[in-house]
N, C-alpha and C positions, 0 to 999 in steps of 0.2 A: 792346332792347339785347342780345339773345341773340347776335347776330353779333359784337358787341364782346367779349362774354365768351368766345366760341369762338375769336376771333382771338388771345386771350392764350396759346393753345397753340402758336402759330406761331413760327417762328424770328425772331430780331431783324432779320435782313436783309429778310425778307419783310414785316415790319411797317414798317420804315423806308420801303420803297417801296410799301407797302400793296397787295401783290400776292397775299396768302394767299387760301385758299379762302373764308374768311369775310369777306374785305374787299370785299364787294359789297353790293348792295341798299341798305338804310338807311344802312349805314356807308360807302358809296361816297363818294370825295372826301375822306376823312380824311387829315390831314397833321400836320406838326409833331410827329412821334413821338419820345418819349423812352423808351428801354428801361430798365426797372427790374429788377434782379436781385440775388440773393444766391447765390453759389456754395456757401457753407457749408450752407445749408438747401435748395438746389436749388429755390428759389421765385422766381417772376418775374412780370412784368406790364409794363404800359406806360401812359404818358400820351399822349393824342393830342387833336387839335383837329379839329372838323368845322365849317368856316365856313358851310356851307349850313344846317346845323341850329343853328348858334350854340351849340355845346356843347364843353366840355372833358370828355373821357372818361378815367377811370382804371380799368383792368381788370387782373385777376389770374387766373392759370391755376390749375386744380385739381390734384389728385393725379396725378402722372405718373412718379414714381420711388420707389425703396425709401427714399430719404431723406425724402420727403414722408410716407410711411407711418409711418416712425419717429416723426416729429413729431406725426402724427395720433394715435399711440398714447399720447402723453404726456397723461394724463388729470388730472394735478394742475392746480390753478387758481392764477392770480395775481390779487391784489387789484387792482381797476380804479382805485382811488384817487379815488372820488367821495364826496361828503359825504352826510350823513343826508337822507332816510331810506333811502338806498341804499348805506350805508357797507360793507355786506357783499358788494356787487357784485364779482364776480370773472370773469375770462376764462380760457378754455382755455389751459393753459400752452404746449402745442405750437404752436397757432395764434398765440398772442401772441408767441412767439419769432420765428416767421417774419415776423410783422408788424413787429416791432422791427428786424429786419435790413433791411427795406425802407423803414422810416420816413423816414430822413434824405433819401434820394434822392427819395422821393415828395414830401416837403415842399418841397424846393428846386424840383422840376419844377412843382408846383402853384402855388407863389408866383409863379414866372416866368410861367406861363400866365395866371394871374389878372391880373397886371400888364399883360400884353399884350392880353388879352381880358376886360376887367373886367365886361362885361355878359353874358357867356356863362354858360349853365347848367352846373353842375358835376355830373357823374354818376359814381358808383362802381358797378362791376359785377364779376361773377365767377361761375364755375360751381363747384359743390361746395366743395372747400377754398378756392378763389378767392373764393367769396362770403363765407366767414367772415373771410378776410384783409381783404376790402373793408370789411366792417362794422367790424372792429377798428381798421383804419387810419383810416377816416372818423371814428370815435369819438375816436381819439387826436388827430387834426388839429383837431377841434372843441374838445376839452378844452384844447389848447395854444394856442387862439386864432388858428390859421392860417385857419380858415374858420368861419363861423357855422352852427349847426345848421340854421337855416331855409334856408340856401343849399345844403344837401346833398341829393342825390337818390341813392338806392341801389336797384339792381335786381339781385337775385341769383337763381340757378337751382340747385335741388337743394343748398342750403346746409346744412351740419351746424350743430349748436348751438354758438354762439360763447362761451357763458358760462353762469353759473348763473342761477337764477330771479330773483335781485335784479338782476343785470345785464340780463336780459330786461325786467324792469320799468322799469329806467332807460332802456333803449332805447325802450320804448313811450312814455315820458313826454316825449321830445324832439320838437321841432317840425320834424323833417326829413321828406322824402318818401321812403317806403320800400315796396318791393314785393318780397316773398320768394316766388318761384314754386316750387311743388313739384308732383310728378306721381305718379299711381298707380303702385305697384310699385317706387318708388325708396326704399330704406331709409335712405339717407344723412341726410335731414332728421331722422330719429328718433335719430341718434347725436350725441354719446355718450348712453348711456341716462339716462333721467330718475332712475333709482334712485341714480345717482351725483351727483345734484343739478343736472344740466344742464337747461336749458330754452330753448325757442325764443321769439322775440318774436312779437307778435300780427299781424304784417303779411303773413300767408300768403294767397296766391292759389293754389288747388288745381286741377290739371287731372285730371279724373276719367277712368275707362276709356273713356268715349265721346268724349273729347277736348274736353269742355265745361269752360270756365273758371269756377270758383266762388270768389268772394271769401269768405274765412273771417272770422268776427267774433271768434274767440277761439282 
């Protein structure tokens, strides 16, 4: 789903017509694009449908402006609102703000798409910051009953930590399909620092210096 994550950096117009550089290969033939954006946070993404692969894809772009960096730097956390034993679960305040500004339009687009294509697989994806937004939005949509956890598939690339250790544990406990791809030399997945209480979920697949893919168990 890397091509879909990459396509999130493209303009709305190229996404509508699916003519961007990443709109080829596995993602070829994608249509029904709904552009998702927040001018206040300069965050954006899209929902699209691939009838050949029978998938509904929701993708978000990573950091691309000074506004994104400002929200990246907000290292306070917001309580995630889940019950025991994860009641201390909290998400990154800046990522959460960006997710909140995209939530309503994402919810509407997803509900409409699932009504039209009820048997399609739902996939969330994103690169870097976009991966964190994808995780938090998928979490919020599941918590609010829009979609069941077991129907969620998440594939992220170079994603930073979306929350604290309790949130990571909660994420690990859910029955969704999740693959968090990281690669050698990329510092983003190590941020924000663990010393501040942030933690990654356990779904890591690591690409080593030789290009080999290694599923990690912890």
